[in-house]
N, C-alpha and C positions, 0 to 999 in steps of 0.2 A: 504494500500499500504506499503510495506516495504521500509524503507529509509536507505541510499540514493538509488535513483532509476534513471537509465538512461532513458531519455526521448528524443529520437533523439540525437542531439549533446549536449543537456543540461543535467545536473545532478540536480535532485531535492533532496535538503538536508533536508528540512523541509516543511510540507504542513499543512495549517490550514484553515478551512472554517470560513469566517468572517461574512457571512450573508446567510440566506436561508429562502425561503417561498415556497408556492406551485408552483410558476412559475420559480424561479431562485435560484441558489446557487452561492455564490462568494467565490473563494478560493485564498489565497495568498501563493505563494511558494517562499521559500528561495532557490536560485539556484546557481550553478556554470554555468556561460554563456559559449557559445561555444569558446570564447576567453580565457577561463580559469579564468576569474575574477568573484568574487561573485556579486550577484545581487538578484533582486526580479522579479517575474512575477505574475500577477493577471489573473485569468481566471473566466469568468462568464459562467455558464452552464445554458442555457434556456431550458425549457421543449421542447422536440422534437415536431414538428408540421407538419401540412399539408397545402397545398395551392391548391385550386380547381378552375379550369376554366370551368364553365358551358357554353356549346355552343348548340344552337338549330339547327334544320335541315336546317334553312335558312342562317346560318353562323353568327348569332348574338351571342355575348357573354354577360354575365350578371356579373357585377362588384358591389362591395360595395363602398359606399361613406359614410365616417363617420369621426368624429374627433378622432384623436389618441393622447392620453395624452402625451406620450413621445416626440413626434415631435411637439406637440402643434399646429396642424393644421388639416384641413380636407384632407383626402387622398382618392384616387381612387385605389382600389385593387381588386384582385381576393379573393374569400372566403378563409379565413385562420383561423386556430385555433390550440390549443395545444392537443397533444395526451394524453389521460388519461391513467394511468398505466395499467388498465385492458382492454384497447381497442387496437385493431389492427389499423394500419394507415388508411386502407380503411374504417373501421367502423367510425373512427373519421371524415374522409372526407365526408361520407354520412350524419353524424349527423350535422356537421357544415353547409353543404349546405342547409339542411332542416331547421335548426334553423335560419340562417342568411338571407336566401332569400326565404324559402318556396319551394325550388326546390328538386325534386327527379329525379334520373337518372337511366335509364335501362342499360346504357353502361358506363363502367369506364375504362379509358386508363391510365396506369401508365406512367408518363413522367420523372421518375428519381428522384434524390435527389440533393438538393442544400445546400451548407454551406454558408449562407449569410455573415458570417464574419469568418475569420480564424486566426487572430492574437491573439485575447483575448477573443473571444466569441464562445462557442460551441452551435449551434442551428440548427441541421440538420432538413431540411424541405422536406417532400416527396411531389411530385407534381403529380396532376391528371388532366386529361381532362375528363369532364363528358358530355355525349351525350344522345340523345333520352330522352329529359326532360319532366317532368310533373310538373305543377305549382300548388301550394297550399298556405296555410297560413304559414308565418314565425313565429318563436318564439324566438326572440333574448334574450340574457341574460340581466339582469338589467343594465349592464354597456354599452350596445350597443344601439346606436340610428342610425340604418343603413337605408340608402336609396339605393334602387336597380337602377342601371344605366345600360341600355342596349345600345349596339353599335355593329357595325360590327367588326369582328376580324381585318380587315385592319385598322379601326379607332383606335383600342386598340394598334396595332403595332405603328401607328403614335404617339400616346400619350406616348408610351414608349420612342421613340426616341426624342420626344420634352420634356422629363422629366416632363410630366404631370402625369405619373404613375412612382413612384420611389421605391415602395416596392420591394426589390430585388427578392424574390420568385415569385411575380406576374409578374415582367418583364420577368423572365426566362420562366415561364410556358406560357406566351403569345407568346414569340418568338419561343419556342419549338413547340407549337401548330401550328403556322403559317408555320414553316418549315415542320412539319409532313404532313400538308394538301397540301403542294406544291408537295410532292413526290407521 
């Protein structure tokens, strides 16, 4: 990127990556703020991802329950994972669903994209509803100790509103699926 660069009402004077690994990159920008004063802004780029809500013909959804290191607690979520550079989002969704819960789906409905954070984190997540399910063996990664939890979609919606499901992309895909099925 050629500097200085306009970035909306901000001007980026200097940009420096301060950390990076296969999942995230952290950048510190020296900027001129919209009010004309100098400042800094940090941006965390997280690998783009997918979130999948599998639903069977009877209206039950299948969620993951596992300990998540960053929040330090067990969470209830739809299947989620990062898109590898050589993969299309749908292929990632299929792979993650198979790995985490041992489920394959014959029907895939794209439910849009969500930006879980917008102030300092770039983490676009593509959402899918998976239907016409087949169940098999799961093959989680070595960092994943996943329990499959099944419940009705209505119960999942209640858990979103009760803050028992807090993972933002999971909340959005559950609510979008409920709205889609009402129409």
